[in-house]
Biopython code that builds the backbone (N, CA, C, O; Angstrom):
import numpy as np
from Bio.PDB.StructureBuilder import StructureBuilder

atoms = [
    (1, "MET", "N", (16.041, 3.432, 1.986)),
    (1, "MET", "CA", (14.972, 3.420, 0.927)),
    (1, "MET", "C", (13.592, 3.800, 2.056)),
    (1, "MET", "O", (12.685, 4.527, 1.650)),
    (2, "TYR", "N", (13.564, 3.219, 3.494)),
    (2, "TYR", "CA", (11.758, 3.228, 3.953)),
    (2, "TYR", "C", (11.947, 4.662, 3.538)),
    (2, "TYR", "O", (11.636, 5.072, 2.419)),
    (3, "ASP", "N", (12.547, 5.516, 4.629)),
    (3, "ASP", "CA", (12.121, 7.116, 4.413)),
    (3, "ASP", "C", (11.412, 7.760, 3.250)),
    (3, "ASP", "O", (10.371, 8.414, 3.316)),
    (4, "TYR", "N", (12.413, 7.370, 1.734)),
    (4, "TYR", "CA", (11.525, 7.071, 0.694)),
    (4, "TYR", "C", (10.024, 6.362, 0.287)),
    (4, "TYR", "O", (9.255, 6.768, -0.585)),
    (5, "GLN", "N", (9.831, 5.130, 1.218)),
    (5, "GLN", "CA", (8.594, 4.439, 1.002)),
    (5, "GLN", "C", (7.431, 5.475, 1.524)),
    (5, "GLN", "O", (6.762, 6.231, 0.820)),
    (6, "GLY", "N", (7.395, 5.377, 2.347)),
    (6, "GLY", "CA", (6.942, 6.448, 3.688)),
    (6, "GLY", "C", (6.135, 7.811, 2.669)),
    (6, "GLY", "O", (4.945, 7.928, 2.378)),
    (7, "LEU", "N", (7.632, 8.950, 2.212)),
    (7, "LEU", "CA", (6.455, 9.841, 1.634)),
    (7, "LEU", "C", (6.540, 9.455, 0.496)),
    (7, "LEU", "O", (6.864, 10.489, -0.088)),
    (8, "PHE", "N", (6.419, 7.994, -0.899)),
    (8, "PHE", "CA", (5.989, 7.887, -2.145)),
    (8, "PHE", "C", (4.176, 8.188, -0.873)),
    (8, "PHE", "O", (3.235, 8.919, -1.180)),
    (9, "GLU", "N", (4.283, 7.416, 0.323)),
    (9, "GLU", "CA", (2.595, 5.727, 0.318)),
    (9, "GLU", "C", (2.098, 7.612, 0.889)),
    (9, "GLU", "O", (0.949, 7.813, 0.498)),
    (10, "GLY", "N", (2.662, 8.855, 1.633)),
    (10, "GLY", "CA", (2.377, 9.563, 2.016)),
    (10, "GLY", "C", (1.314, 11.051, 0.974)),
    (10, "GLY", "O", (0.261, 11.687, 0.914)),
    (11, "ALA", "N", (3.336, 10.706, 0.070)),
    (11, "ALA", "CA", (1.773, 11.442, -0.527)),
    (11, "ALA", "C", (0.710, 10.898, -1.736)),
    (11, "ALA", "O", (0.153, 11.803, -2.358)),
    (12, "LEU", "N", (0.447, 9.798, -2.044)),
    (12, "LEU", "CA", (-0.317, 9.090, -3.050)),
    (12, "LEU", "C", (-1.429, 9.488, -2.397)),
    (12, "LEU", "O", (-2.341, 9.938, -3.090)),
    (13, "PHE", "N", (-1.630, 9.404, -0.727)),
    (13, "PHE", "CA", (-2.656, 9.489, -0.013)),
    (13, "PHE", "C", (-3.346, 10.488, 0.057)),
    (13, "PHE", "O", (-4.570, 10.527, 0.186)),
    (14, "ASN", "N", (-2.143, 11.911, -0.072)),
    (14, "ASN", "CA", (-2.924, 12.751, 0.365)),
    (14, "ASN", "C", (-3.033, 14.157, -1.875)),
    (14, "ASN", "O", (-3.135, 15.365, -2.091)),
    (15, "ARG", "N", (-2.893, 12.568, -3.036)),
    (15, "ARG", "CA", (-2.917, 12.807, -4.251)),
    (15, "ARG", "C", (-2.139, 13.982, -3.812)),
    (15, "ARG", "O", (-2.875, 14.960, -3.944)),
    (16, "SER", "N", (-1.044, 14.316, -3.373)),
    (16, "SER", "CA", (-0.090, 14.511, -4.305)),
    (16, "SER", "C", (1.290, 14.545, -4.956)),
    (16, "SER", "O", (2.122, 15.407, -5.240)),
    (17, "ALA", "N", (1.148, 13.094, -5.077)),
    (17, "ALA", "CA", (2.147, 12.225, -6.349)),
    (17, "ALA", "C", (1.614, 11.560, -7.481)),
    (17, "ALA", "O", (0.821, 10.621, -7.435)),
    (18, "VAL", "N", (2.291, 12.321, -8.955)),
    (18, "VAL", "CA", (1.721, 11.733, -10.404)),
    (18, "VAL", "C", (2.056, 10.362, -10.511)),
    (18, "VAL", "O", (3.035, 9.837, -9.982)),
    (19, "VAL", "N", (0.896, 9.597, -11.473)),
    (19, "VAL", "CA", (0.549, 8.180, -10.521)),
    (19, "VAL", "C", (0.930, 7.910, -12.533)),
    (19, "VAL", "O", (-0.023, 8.625, -12.842)),
    (20, "GLU", "N", (1.364, 7.593, -13.569)),
    (20, "GLU", "CA", (0.775, 7.188, -15.379)),
    (20, "GLU", "C", (1.109, 6.265, -15.118)),
    (20, "GLU", "O", (2.089, 6.100, -14.393)),
    (21, "ILE", "N", (0.101, 4.902, -15.839)),
    (21, "ILE", "CA", (-0.384, 3.490, -16.922)),
    (21, "ILE", "C", (-0.473, 4.008, -17.556)),
    (21, "ILE", "O", (-1.144, 5.025, -17.729)),
    (22, "GLY", "N", (0.446, 3.260, -18.350)),
    (22, "GLY", "CA", (0.101, 3.529, -19.951)),
    (22, "GLY", "C", (0.039, 4.952, -20.225)),
    (22, "GLY", "O", (-1.008, 5.597, -20.277)),
    (23, "LYS", "N", (1.225, 5.421, -20.400)),
    (23, "LYS", "CA", (1.837, 6.608, -19.903)),
    (23, "LYS", "C", (0.497, 7.796, -20.456)),
    (23, "LYS", "O", (0.572, 8.578, -21.403)),
    (24, "LYS", "N", (-0.795, 7.568, -19.409)),
    (24, "LYS", "CA", (-1.910, 8.312, -18.563)),
    (24, "LYS", "C", (-1.762, 8.661, -17.790)),
    (24, "LYS", "O", (-0.717, 8.367, -17.210)),
    (25, "VAL", "N", (-2.754, 9.610, -17.161)),
    (25, "VAL", "CA", (-1.760, 10.130, -15.930)),
    (25, "VAL", "C", (-2.582, 10.276, -15.458)),
    (25, "VAL", "O", (-3.478, 11.023, -15.850)),
    (26, "ILE", "N", (-2.597, 9.321, -13.977)),
    (26, "ILE", "CA", (-4.596, 9.056, -13.052)),
    (26, "ILE", "C", (-4.099, 9.714, -12.346)),
    (26, "ILE", "O", (-3.129, 9.583, -11.599)),
    (27, "GLU", "N", (-4.794, 10.513, -12.568)),
    (27, "GLU", "CA", (-6.163, 11.840, -11.463)),
    (27, "GLU", "C", (-6.445, 11.193, -9.655)),
    (27, "GLU", "O", (-6.387, 11.605, -8.497)),
    (28, "LYS", "N", (-6.767, 9.939, -10.430)),
    (28, "LYS", "CA", (-8.051, 9.933, -8.569)),
    (28, "LYS", "C", (-8.165, 8.153, -8.244)),
    (28, "LYS", "O", (-8.686, 7.482, -9.135)),
    (29, "THR", "N", (-7.739, 7.531, -7.145)),
    (29, "THR", "CA", (-7.276, 6.325, -7.147)),
    (29, "THR", "C", (-7.658, 5.772, -5.964)),
    (29, "THR", "O", (-8.025, 6.861, -5.523)),
    (30, "THR", "N", (-7.964, 4.796, -4.787)),
    (30, "THR", "CA", (-8.795, 4.546, -4.884)),
    (30, "THR", "C", (-7.573, 3.920, -3.818)),
    (30, "THR", "O", (-6.711, 3.361, -4.496)),
    (31, "GLY", "N", (-7.281, 3.867, -2.392)),
    (31, "GLY", "CA", (-6.299, 3.174, -1.758)),
    (31, "GLY", "C", (-7.895, 1.546, -0.136)),
    (31, "GLY", "O", (-9.010, 1.390, 0.363)),
    (32, "LYS", "N", (-6.789, 1.118, -0.255)),
    (32, "LYS", "CA", (-7.505, 0.362, 1.230)),
    (32, "LYS", "C", (-6.549, -0.198, 2.087)),
    (32, "LYS", "O", (-5.684, -0.907, 1.572)),
    (33, "TYR", "N", (-6.538, 0.026, 3.575)),
    (33, "TYR", "CA", (-5.514, -0.972, 4.213)),
    (33, "TYR", "C", (-6.445, -2.199, 5.238)),
    (33, "TYR", "O", (-7.297, -2.247, 6.125)),
    (34, "MET", "N", (-5.847, -2.807, 4.648)),
    (34, "MET", "CA", (-6.283, -4.044, 5.546)),
    (34, "MET", "C", (-5.574, -4.436, 7.002)),
    (34, "MET", "O", (-4.749, -3.575, 7.307)),
    (35, "VAL", "N", (-5.679, -5.491, 7.964)),
    (35, "VAL", "CA", (-5.154, -5.967, 9.215)),
    (35, "VAL", "C", (-5.621, -7.155, 8.638)),
    (35, "VAL", "O", (-6.512, -7.294, 7.799)),
    (36, "GLY", "N", (-4.835, -8.091, 9.247)),
    (36, "GLY", "CA", (-5.640, -9.113, 9.178)),
    (36, "GLY", "C", (-4.720, -10.543, 10.671)),
    (36, "GLY", "O", (-3.656, -11.102, 10.400)),
    (37, "LYS", "N", (-5.095, -10.668, 11.355)),
    (37, "LYS", "CA", (-4.899, -12.125, 12.173)),
    (37, "LYS", "C", (-3.818, -13.107, 11.543)),
    (37, "LYS", "O", (-4.076, -13.041, 10.341)),
    (38, "ASP", "N", (-2.681, -14.037, 11.707)),
    (38, "ASP", "CA", (-1.886, -14.271, 10.545)),
    (38, "ASP", "C", (-2.406, -16.105, 11.861)),
    (38, "ASP", "O", (-2.356, -16.409, 13.052)),
    (39, "PRO", "N", (-2.784, -16.662, 10.678)),
    (39, "PRO", "CA", (-3.309, -17.883, 11.644)),
    (39, "PRO", "C", (-2.379, -18.696, 11.485)),
    (39, "PRO", "O", (-2.573, -19.424, 12.458)),
    (40, "GLU", "N", (-1.117, -19.292, 10.738)),
    (40, "GLU", "CA", (0.366, -19.477, 11.652)),
    (40, "GLU", "C", (1.490, -19.082, 11.415)),
    (40, "GLU", "O", (2.437, -19.116, 10.629)),
    (41, "PRO", "N", (0.912, -18.500, 12.789)),
    (41, "PRO", "CA", (2.887, -16.851, 12.623)),
    (41, "PRO", "C", (3.738, -17.526, 12.748)),
    (41, "PRO", "O", (3.835, -18.592, 13.355)),
    (42, "MET", "N", (4.891, -16.588, 11.806)),
    (42, "MET", "CA", (6.181, -17.146, 12.408)),
    (42, "MET", "C", (6.934, -16.065, 12.960)),
    (42, "MET", "O", (6.578, -14.886, 12.962)),
    (43, "HIS", "N", (7.962, -16.514, 13.412)),
    (43, "HIS", "CA", (8.939, -15.567, 14.524)),
    (43, "HIS", "C", (8.228, -14.671, 15.569)),
    (43, "HIS", "O", (8.687, -13.670, 16.119)),
    (44, "GLY", "N", (7.146, -15.179, 15.710)),
    (44, "GLY", "CA", (6.209, -14.605, 16.932)),
    (44, "GLY", "C", (5.351, -13.039, 16.227)),
    (44, "GLY", "O", (4.633, -12.167, 16.717)),
    (45, "LEU", "N", (6.093, -13.411, 14.414)),
    (45, "LEU", "CA", (5.088, -11.994, 14.030)),
    (45, "LEU", "C", (3.295, -11.963, 13.327)),
    (45, "LEU", "O", (3.100, -11.967, 12.111)),
    (46, "ASP", "N", (2.230, -11.935, 14.286)),
    (46, "ASP", "CA", (1.007, -12.392, 14.150)),
    (46, "ASP", "C", (-0.312, -11.442, 13.357)),
    (46, "ASP", "O", (-1.534, -11.583, 13.377)),
    (47, "TYR", "N", (0.327, -10.735, 12.876)),
    (47, "TYR", "CA", (-0.384, -9.555, 12.270)),
    (47, "TYR", "C", (-0.237, -9.460, 10.934)),
    (47, "TYR", "O", (0.987, -9.404, 10.821)),
    (48, "VAL", "N", (-0.831, -9.390, 9.514)),
    (48, "VAL", "CA", (-0.683, -8.854, 8.533)),
    (48, "VAL", "C", (-1.409, -7.872, 8.560)),
    (48, "VAL", "O", (-2.335, -7.663, 9.343)),
    (49, "HIS", "N", (-0.855, -6.894, 7.301)),
    (49, "HIS", "CA", (-0.305, -5.506, 7.465)),
    (49, "HIS", "C", (-0.085, -5.075, 5.639)),
    (49, "HIS", "O", (0.987, -4.759, 5.123)),
    (50, "LYS", "N", (-1.876, -5.219, 4.703)),
    (50, "LYS", "CA", (-1.657, -4.587, 3.939)),
    (50, "LYS", "C", (-2.390, -3.614, 3.156)),
    (50, "LYS", "O", (-3.580, -3.706, 2.855)),
    (51, "LEU", "N", (-1.893, -3.023, 2.961)),
    (51, "LEU", "CA", (-1.699, -1.619, 2.070)),
    (51, "LEU", "C", (-2.144, -1.698, 0.189)),
    (51, "LEU", "O", (-1.336, -2.450, -0.357)),
    (52, "SER", "N", (-3.022, -1.210, -0.674)),
    (52, "SER", "CA", (-3.177, -1.587, -1.985)),
    (52, "SER", "C", (-3.247, -0.393, -2.272)),
    (52, "SER", "O", (-3.922, -0.066, -1.296)),
    (53, "ILE", "N", (-2.998, 1.189, -3.198)),
    (53, "ILE", "CA", (-3.751, 1.571, -4.455)),
    (53, "ILE", "C", (-3.973, 1.352, -4.915)),
    (53, "ILE", "O", (-3.199, 0.588, -5.492)),
    (54, "SER", "N", (-5.180, 1.507, -5.495)),
    (54, "SER", "CA", (-5.398, 1.354, -7.052)),
    (54, "SER", "C", (-6.282, 2.072, -8.041)),
    (54, "SER", "O", (-7.223, 2.739, -7.610)),
    (55, "HIS", "N", (-6.045, 1.981, -9.359)),
    (55, "HIS", "CA", (-7.099, 2.830, -10.192)),
    (55, "HIS", "C", (-7.999, 1.511, -11.022)),
    (55, "HIS", "O", (-7.544, 0.489, -11.536)),
    (56, "LYS", "N", (-9.465, 1.998, -10.917)),
    (56, "LYS", "CA", (-10.287, 1.273, -11.355)),
    (56, "LYS", "C", (-9.719, -0.499, -11.139)),
    (56, "LYS", "O", (-9.919, -0.776, -9.956)),
    (57, "ASN", "N", (-9.057, -1.808, -11.941)),
    (57, "ASN", "CA", (-8.409, -2.471, -12.176)),
    (57, "ASN", "C", (-7.350, -2.693, -12.229)),
    (57, "ASN", "O", (-7.060, -3.889, -12.226)),
    (58, "ASP", "N", (-6.621, -2.036, -12.279)),
    (58, "ASP", "CA", (-5.483, -1.995, -11.493)),
    (58, "ASP", "C", (-4.673, -1.138, -10.566)),
    (58, "ASP", "O", (-4.876, 0.007, -10.164)),
    (59, "VAL", "N", (-3.615, -2.067, -10.309)),
    (59, "VAL", "CA", (-2.842, -1.483, -9.258)),
    (59, "VAL", "C", (-1.507, -1.513, -9.078)),
    (59, "VAL", "O", (-0.616, -2.325, -9.327)),
    (60, "VAL", "N", (-1.595, -0.024, -8.396)),
    (60, "VAL", "CA", (-0.724, 1.061, -8.717)),
    (60, "VAL", "C", (0.069, 0.639, -8.294)),
    (60, "VAL", "O", (1.004, 0.178, -8.949)),
    (61, "PHE", "N", (-0.023, 0.633, -6.606)),
    (61, "PHE", "CA", (0.458, 0.117, -5.112)),
    (61, "PHE", "C", (0.289, -0.363, -4.516)),
    (61, "PHE", "O", (-0.896, -0.541, -4.236)),
    (62, "GLU", "N", (1.711, -1.266, -3.488)),
    (62, "GLU", "CA", (1.144, -2.732, -2.912)),
    (62, "GLU", "C", (2.059, -2.598, -1.342)),
    (62, "GLU", "O", (3.259, -2.859, -1.423)),
    (63, "LYS", "N", (1.776, -2.395, -0.635)),
    (63, "LYS", "CA", (2.618, -3.058, 0.557)),
    (63, "LYS", "C", (1.851, -3.778, 1.539)),
    (63, "LYS", "O", (0.707, -3.667, 1.981)),
    (64, "CYS", "N", (3.256, -4.896, 1.842)),
    (64, "CYS", "CA", (2.351, -5.816, 2.562)),
    (64, "CYS", "C", (3.352, -5.935, 3.683)),
    (64, "CYS", "O", (4.137, -5.009, 3.479)),
    (65, "CYS", "N", (3.772, -6.653, 4.864)),
    (65, "CYS", "CA", (4.233, -6.847, 6.197)),
    (65, "CYS", "C", (3.383, -7.124, 7.231)),
    (65, "CYS", "O", (2.204, -6.815, 7.399)),
    (66, "ASN", "N", (4.454, -7.997, 8.163)),
    (66, "ASN", "CA", (3.841, -8.587, 8.887)),
    (66, "ASN", "C", (4.155, -7.630, 10.472)),
    (66, "ASN", "O", (4.674, -6.561, 10.151)),
    (67, "ASP", "N", (4.043, -7.696, 11.476)),
    (67, "ASP", "CA", (4.600, -7.513, 13.240)),
    (67, "ASP", "C", (3.575, -7.934, 14.170)),
    (67, "ASP", "O", (2.523, -8.477, 13.831)),
    (68, "SER", "N", (3.922, -7.665, 15.353)),
    (68, "SER", "CA", (3.053, -7.986, 16.513)),
    (68, "SER", "C", (2.745, -7.653, 17.237)),
    (68, "SER", "O", (3.566, -7.158, 18.010)),
    (69, "ASN", "N", (1.121, -7.641, 17.644)),
    (69, "ASN", "CA", (1.016, -7.062, 18.489)),
    (69, "ASN", "C", (0.164, -7.146, 20.048)),
    (69, "ASN", "O", (0.270, -6.227, 20.861)),
]
sb = StructureBuilder()
sb.init_structure("model")
sb.init_model(0)
sb.init_chain("A")
sb.init_seg("    ")
for serial, (resi, resn, name, xyz) in enumerate(atoms, 1):
    if name == "N":
        sb.init_residue(resn, " ", resi, " ")
    sb.init_atom(name, np.array(xyz, "f"), 0.0, 1.0, " ", f" {name:<3s}", serial, name[0])
structure = sb.get_structure()
């Protein structure tokens, strides 16, 4: 599963994936990657990583995960 998800994320960043919203092909997306420290970490996972790909006000893809650094 994660292999396919990674390929999809890479394709979005390389603009080679096709995304449709309301039967309209989206040609331009904006990506935002954020990292922050969790004030109440669980199981030693004290950092939060969030990837968000959007078109105008529509979120096309979003991923969030925790890790320790």
